[in-house]
C-alpha positions as CSV (number, residue, x, y, z in Angstrom):
1,X,-2.8,-19.4,40.0
2,X,-1.6,-16.4,41.9
3,X,0.4,-15.3,38.9
4,X,-2.7,-15.3,36.6
5,X,-4.6,-13.2,39.1
6,X,-1.7,-10.7,39.3
7,X,-1.5,-10.4,35.5
8,X,-5.3,-9.9,35.3
9,X,-5.1,-7.2,38.0
10,X,-2.2,-5.5,36.2
11,X,-4.0,-5.5,32.8
12,X,-7.4,-4.5,34.0
13,X,-6.7,-0.7,34.1
14,X,-5.1,-1.0,30.6
15,X,-8.2,-2.9,29.3
16,X,-10.5,-0.1,30.6
17,X,-8.3,2.6,29.1
18,X,-7.9,0.8,25.8
19,X,-11.7,0.2,25.4
20,X,-12.4,3.8,26.3
21,X,-9.9,4.9,23.6
22,X,-11.7,2.6,21.2
23,X,-15.1,4.1,22.0
24,X,-13.9,7.7,21.5
25,X,-12.2,7.1,18.2
26,X,-9.6,4.3,18.1
27,X,-11.7,1.9,16.1
28,X,-9.2,-0.5,14.7
29,X,-11.0,-3.8,14.8
30,X,-8.4,-6.6,14.5
31,X,-5.2,-7.2,16.2
32,X,-3.2,-10.3,17.3
33,X,-3.3,-11.6,20.9
34,X,0.3,-10.3,21.3
35,X,-0.6,-6.8,20.1
36,X,-3.6,-6.7,22.4
37,X,-1.5,-7.8,25.4
38,X,1.2,-5.2,24.6
39,X,-1.5,-2.5,24.2
40,X,-3.1,-3.4,27.5
41,X,0.3,-3.4,29.2
42,X,1.2,0.0,27.9
43,X,-2.1,1.5,28.9
44,X,-1.8,-0.2,32.3
45,X,1.7,1.3,32.8
46,X,0.4,4.9,32.5
47,X,-2.8,4.1,34.5
48,X,-0.9,2.4,37.3
49,X,1.7,5.2,37.4
50,X,-1.1,7.7,38.0
51,X,-2.7,5.4,40.6
52,X,0.7,5.0,42.3
53,X,1.1,8.8,42.4
54,X,-2.3,9.0,44.0
55,X,-1.3,6.4,46.6
56,X,1.9,8.3,47.5
57,X,-0.2,11.5,47.9
58,X,-2.6,9.8,50.3
59,X,0.4,8.4,52.2
60,X,1.9,11.9,52.4
61,X,-1.3,13.4,53.8
62,X,-1.8,10.4,56.0
63,X,-5.2,9.1,54.8
64,X,-6.5,6.1,56.7
65,X,-5.9,2.6,55.3
66,X,-9.6,1.9,54.7
67,X,-10.1,5.2,53.0
68,X,-7.0,4.5,50.8
69,X,-8.4,1.1,49.9
70,X,-11.7,2.5,48.9
71,X,-10.2,5.3,46.8
72,X,-7.8,2.9,45.1
73,X,-10.6,0.6,44.1
74,X,-12.6,3.4,42.6
75,X,-9.6,5.0,41.0
76,X,-8.9,2.0,38.8
77,X,-11.9,2.4,36.4
78,X,-11.9,6.2,36.8
79,X,-8.2,6.7,35.9
80,X,-8.5,4.0,33.2
81,X,-11.3,6.0,31.5
82,X,-9.4,9.3,31.9
83,X,-6.2,7.8,30.4
84,X,-8.1,6.4,27.4
85,X,-9.8,9.7,26.7
86,X,-6.7,11.9,27.2
87,X,-4.6,9.7,25.0
88,X,-7.1,9.3,22.1
89,X,-8.4,12.8,22.0
90,X,-5.3,14.9,22.9
91,X,-2.0,13.2,23.2
92,X,-2.1,10.7,20.3
93,X,-2.4,13.3,17.7
94,X,0.6,15.2,19.0
95,X,2.6,12.0,19.3
96,X,1.8,11.1,15.7
97,X,2.8,14.5,14.5
98,X,6.1,14.2,16.3
99,X,6.8,10.8,14.9
100,X,5.9,12.0,11.4
101,X,8.2,15.0,11.7
102,X,11.1,12.8,12.9
103,X,10.5,10.2,10.2
104,X,10.5,12.8,7.4
105,X,13.5,14.5,9.0
106,X,15.7,11.5,9.4
107,X,14.5,8.9,6.8
108,X,12.8,11.1,4.1
109,X,9.4,9.3,4.2
110,X,6.3,9.8,6.1
111,X,5.6,7.7,9.2
112,X,2.1,6.3,9.6
113,X,0.8,4.4,12.6
114,X,-2.2,2.6,11.2
115,X,-2.2,0.1,8.4
116,X,-2.6,2.8,5.6
117,X,-1.5,6.3,4.8
118,X,-5.1,7.2,4.1
119,X,-6.4,6.3,7.5
120,X,-3.5,8.0,9.3
121,X,-3.9,11.3,7.5
122,X,-7.7,11.3,7.4
123,X,-8.7,10.0,10.8
124,X,-7.5,13.0,12.8
125,X,-10.8,14.6,13.8
126,X,-10.6,17.3,11.2
127,X,-12.7,17.9,8.0
128,X,-11.2,16.6,4.7
129,X,-12.6,17.6,1.4
130,X,-11.9,14.6,-0.9
131,X,-12.8,13.3,-4.4
132,X,-12.9,9.5,-4.9
133,X,-12.1,8.2,-8.4
134,X,-12.6,4.6,-9.4
135,X,-11.6,3.3,-12.8
136,X,-11.2,6.9,-14.0
137,X,-14.7,8.0,-12.9
138,X,-15.7,10.1,-10.0
139,X,-17.8,8.0,-7.6
140,X,-17.9,10.5,-4.6
141,X,-16.9,14.0,-3.6
142,X,-17.4,15.6,-0.2
143,X,-16.4,15.4,3.4
144,X,-14.6,12.3,4.5
145,X,-16.5,10.7,7.4
146,X,-14.6,7.4,8.0
147,X,-13.1,4.2,6.5
148,X,-12.4,0.6,7.4
149,X,-8.9,-0.6,7.9
150,X,-7.0,-2.5,5.3
151,X,-6.9,-5.6,7.5
152,X,-10.7,-5.7,7.7
153,X,-12.6,-8.2,5.6
154,X,-14.7,-5.5,4.0
155,X,-13.0,-2.3,2.8
156,X,-15.4,0.6,3.0
157,X,-15.3,4.4,3.0
158,X,-18.0,6.8,4.1
159,X,-18.2,10.2,2.4
160,X,-20.8,13.0,2.8
161,X,-21.1,13.1,-1.0
162,X,-23.7,15.8,-1.4
163,X,-23.9,17.1,-5.0
164,X,-23.1,20.6,-3.9
165,X,-19.5,19.5,-3.2
166,X,-18.9,18.4,-6.7
167,X,-20.4,21.7,-8.0
168,X,-17.9,23.6,-5.9
169,X,-15.0,21.5,-7.2
170,X,-16.0,21.7,-10.8
171,X,-16.6,25.5,-10.9
172,X,-13.5,27.2,-12.2
173,X,-14.4,30.4,-10.5
174,X,-13.5,28.8,-7.1
175,X,-10.4,26.9,-8.2
176,X,-8.2,29.1,-6.0
177,X,-10.1,28.1,-3.0
178,X,-10.2,24.4,-3.7
179,X,-6.6,23.6,-4.7
180,X,-5.1,20.1,-5.0
181,X,-3.5,19.1,-1.7
182,X,-2.5,15.5,-2.2
183,X,-3.6,12.2,-3.7
184,X,-3.8,8.7,-2.2
185,X,-3.3,5.9,-4.7
186,X,-4.8,2.4,-4.2
187,X,-3.0,0.4,-6.9
188,X,-4.8,-2.8,-5.9
189,X,-8.4,-1.5,-6.6
190,X,-7.5,1.3,-9.1
191,X,-8.8,4.0,-6.7
192,X,-7.6,7.5,-6.3
193,X,-8.6,9.7,-3.3
194,X,-7.7,13.3,-4.0
195,X,-7.7,15.8,-1.1
196,X,-8.4,19.5,-1.7
197,X,-7.9,22.6,0.4
198,X,-11.0,24.6,1.3
199,X,-11.8,28.0,2.7
200,X,-12.1,28.5,6.5
201,X,-15.5,27.6,7.8
202,X,-16.5,25.8,4.7
203,X,-18.1,22.9,6.5
204,X,-19.9,25.1,9.1
205,X,-23.7,25.3,8.9
206,X,-23.5,29.1,8.8
207,X,-20.9,29.2,6.0
208,X,-21.6,32.2,3.7
209,X,-20.9,31.4,0.0
210,X,-20.4,35.1,-0.6
211,X,-17.1,34.9,1.2
212,X,-15.8,32.8,-1.7
213,X,-15.9,35.7,-4.1
214,X,-14.9,38.4,-1.6
């Protein structure tokens, strides 16, 4: 029984950090029990390392035992939340970039962490101007907003497909501003997702169309 309690106490900070990361962007829905346990353990490792550093600091400055206990109890949820936020919003993106560079450098192909190249490249917090083609016909064009994962029962994609985006892409006068960047091919559903470059500030509310022709 004591071992179960110890495991729960060790994984609790990781659970808090993992759920915080999920709420701020890491929205992958399904994973095996083993994957969840490993994720909680990894998050717990970094969380407990920070809490341990805090404990050593309190020992160094000779904080009373009761004060230490109170601070440590409150530090578990607080540090767990901070670790989840820092990882998801700041460190994860840099870590993926490093892994992608190493993968291309030493293996020749692109590393991707999630279950599809589309999700890994699109779900980075940046704007992506895309065109979705199904069975040879355009079904959407605009700003990519999100997508389900390949392991989900329902595969969906959300695009801010305002007609003005298609007008920009179709107008030959602006071809130099909206150049072909890459294409994602879904051979199973005969879907192509084409990504385009766009001028700086294109998705800003105060974007001035006159800059296109300047």
